[in-house]
N, C-alpha and C positions, 0 to 999 in steps of 0.2 A: 447759351453761347458756348460754354465749356464743353457741353455734350457734343455740339457740332464739331468743335475742334478735335475731339477725341476720335471722330470718324476719319479713318485713313483716306477715304475718297475725298471728303470735303477738305481735309488738310492739304492734300496734294493739289486740289484745284486752286486753293488760295495761294499756296506757295508758288506753283508753276505759272499761274495766269496773272498773278498780282504782285506778290512781294518780291520775288526775284527780278522780274522785268523792271519794277519800280526802282529797286536798289541799283541795278546796272545803269539805268537812265539817269538817276540822280547823281551817281558818282561821275558820269561822263559830262553832264551839263555843268556841274560845279567845277570840274577840272577844266572844261572848255572856257568857262567864264574867267578863271584866274590865269589860264595860260594864254589867253588872247586879249588881255587888257591893252597890250601895246599894239596888237594887230586885230582890231575889231572886225575888219573885213572878213577874217577867217572864221568868225564865230558861227555864222550860219552853217558852214561846212561841218564843224564839230557838233553842232546841235542836231543836224539831220543824221549824222552818224550815231549820236546818242539814241535817237528815236528808233533808228534801224536796229541798233545793237540790242536795245531793250526788247523790241518785238521778237528778234531772232532768238533771244534767250527763252522767251515764252514758247516760241515755236519749237526750239530744240528740246525743251523739257517735256513738251506735250506730244510732239509728233516724231521727233528724232529721225528725220529723213533729209539728208543733204546730198542725196545721190545725184550723180550727173552722168549721162542724161537723166532727168527726172523720171521716175517710174509711174507716178500718179499725178493727178491734177494738183493736189495739195503740195506735192513735191516741188512744183514750180514756184511756189510762193517766195521762198528766200531768194531765188535767182532773179525773178521778175523785180522784186523790191531792190535788190542790189544793183543790177544792170540798169533798170529804169531810173533808179535814183541818181546814179552817176550821170546818165544821159541828160536828165532835166537839170541837174545841178550845174553841169558844164554850160548848158544852153542859157541858164539863168545869168551867168556872168557876161554874156554877150550884151552889147548895148542895144542892138536892134531887137525889138519885141518879136519879130518874125521868128527868130531862133527859138524863143521860149514857146510860142504857140505851136510851132512845127514839131518841137521835141515832145511836147505834151500830147499832141494829136497822134504822132507816130507811136509813142509809148503806149497810149491807150489802145490804139488799133492793133498793134502787134500782140499786146497782152491779151486782148479780147480773143484774137484768133487762136492763140496758144491754149487758152483756158477752154475755149469752145470746141477745139479740134476733135476730142473723143465723141462729141455729139454730132457736129456738122458733117463729119466724114460719112455718117450713115444716112444723111439726107440728100435730096436732090441738090444740084448746083444752085438753083434759084433760092431754095429754102435756106441753104447754108449761107449764101451771100446775104440774104435779108436778115438772118439772125445775127450774123457778125456785124453788119452795117448798123443795126439798131443798137446793139450793145456799144460798139465803138463810138457812135454819135452821141449817145447819152453820156457815156463816160467822158468824152472830150468836152462836150458842152458844159457839163457840171464842173469839170476841171477849170475851164476858161473862166466861168462865172465866179467860182470860189476865190480864185487868185487873179484878179483882173490886171494888176500892175505891180509895181515895186513898193506898195504900201506895207505897213506893218500888218502881218497876216494873223494876228491873234484872233480876230473875229472868225476867220476861216477855221482856226484851230478849235475854237469852242463848238462850232457847228460840227466839225468832224468828230469831236469828242462825244457829242450827243449821238451822232450816227453810229459810232463804235459801241456805245452803251446799248443803244437800241438793238443793234445786231446781236450783241451778247445776250440780250433778254429774249429776243425773238427766236434765235436759232435752236435752243433746246426745246422750245414748244413745238418746233417743226421737225424735231427728231435728230438734231445734230449738236451734240454736246461739244464735239471737237471745234466746230466753227464758233460756238459760244466762247470757248477758251481763247481762241485766236482774237475774237472781238474784244474780250476782256483785257487781254494783254495789250492790244492796241490802245484801248481806252485809257489804261493805266499809264502807259508811257507818254501819251499825249497830255494827260492831266499833269504829270510831273513836270514836263517841259513848259506847259502853260503857266502853272503855278509859280515856277521859278522865274519865268520871264515877267510875271506880274509883280513879284516881290522885289526884283532888281530894278531900281529906278533907271529909266531911259533905255531899258533893254528891248530890243526888237525881236520879233518872231518872223524871220524872213521866209521868202517863198519856198526854198528847198524843203523846209520843215513841213509846210502845208502840202507840198507836192508828194512827199513821202507818205503822209497820212491819206491823201486821196488815192494814191497808187495801191496801198495795202487795202484800204477799205473797199475800193472798187473791185479788187480781185475777190475779196471775201463776199461781196454782194453777188458777183457772178456765180460763185460757188453755191451760195444760198439759194439762188433762183433755179439754177440748172441741175444741181446735184443733190441739194437737200430738199428740193421740191416745194419751195416757198410759193404760195399762190400769187397771182398777178396783183391782187388787191393789196396784199401785204407789201409787195415790192413797190407799188405805186405810192403808198403812204410813206415808205422809207425815203423814196426820192423826193416826195413833197416836203418832208422834213428838212432834207438838205437844201432844197430850193428855197424854203421859207427862211432859213438862217442866212442864206446867201443874199436874198432880197432885202432883208432887214439891215444886214451889214452894208449893202450898197446904198440904201437910202440914208442911213446915218452918216456914212462917210461923205456922200455928196452934199449933205446939209452942213458939213463942217463940224459935226459933233466929235468929241474926243473923250478920252478917259476910260475908266473901267466899265462904265455903262455901255459904251460902244462895243466893248469886248464881250460882255456878258449877255447883252440883249439878244444877239443872234442865237445863242445857245438856248436861252429861255423860250424864245418863240418856236424854235425848231423842235423843242421837246413836246410841244402840243400834238402835232401830227405824228411824232414818234410814239406817243402814248396810244394814239389810235392804231398804229401798226401793231403795237404790242397787244392791244385788245383783239384785233382781228386774228392774230396768231393764236391767242388764247382760245378764241372761239373754234378755230380749226383743231386745236389740241383737244378740246372738250368733245367736239363732234367725233373725233377718232377714237374716243373711249378713254382718253387720258393716258395712253401708253405709247411706248416707242416701237 
């Protein structure tokens, strides 16, 4: 272990993708908890800000590009997360659920178009439309299914955590260490927020926190498929993993189950198809000769 830490490359990966994002997120969620004890309605706003800040720290240390207008597809990540997070957080405070669904669908659709633009502009109108429609629909449906209403969203958080871990493991096998670092940063900040919410009695993990996780993970998955060249088989298993966690959470909640098992079970079930996705990515890596 000490030999690994002595490696400058490994040390920078751990610091930039794990320790620094975790530290920033922890400081912010602790501060948010103590600062909002008199106003618990604001806690979800501060927690989603902690998740965003933790991820952006990992992004800044890894990619260091906050240019505007963004110069690359990856340069759009912080702006999509920031603007999209604000939009869905505002909509979440509306009483009518149509605002929430509309904001999520619009954010997913606009984000998909922005991320796909360098590719679709080279295709025919029909091909570009179908590619955008497929991504936007999958992203929106997954978003609606993961966060169906104003329940405690910890089950969605554990599912997203598994998805981020899976992306961090799959991406380097497919040739993108950068996306692996982003996935690791997202997994770490989600884990910190989830663990803290589980340790604090009566603490909720509201929709904006899950929304931020879905927004960032969805953008990373689009990049993984269209720019890192992930095979369709790998992507299908990644989506199956998220769908499995969503399905288990829905079943348990509709049957009236509560407690930590309801939170942990979706993540445990979703880890099974995620392991298959990792195996498929490993086979692709071995078939290519094991190099980048």
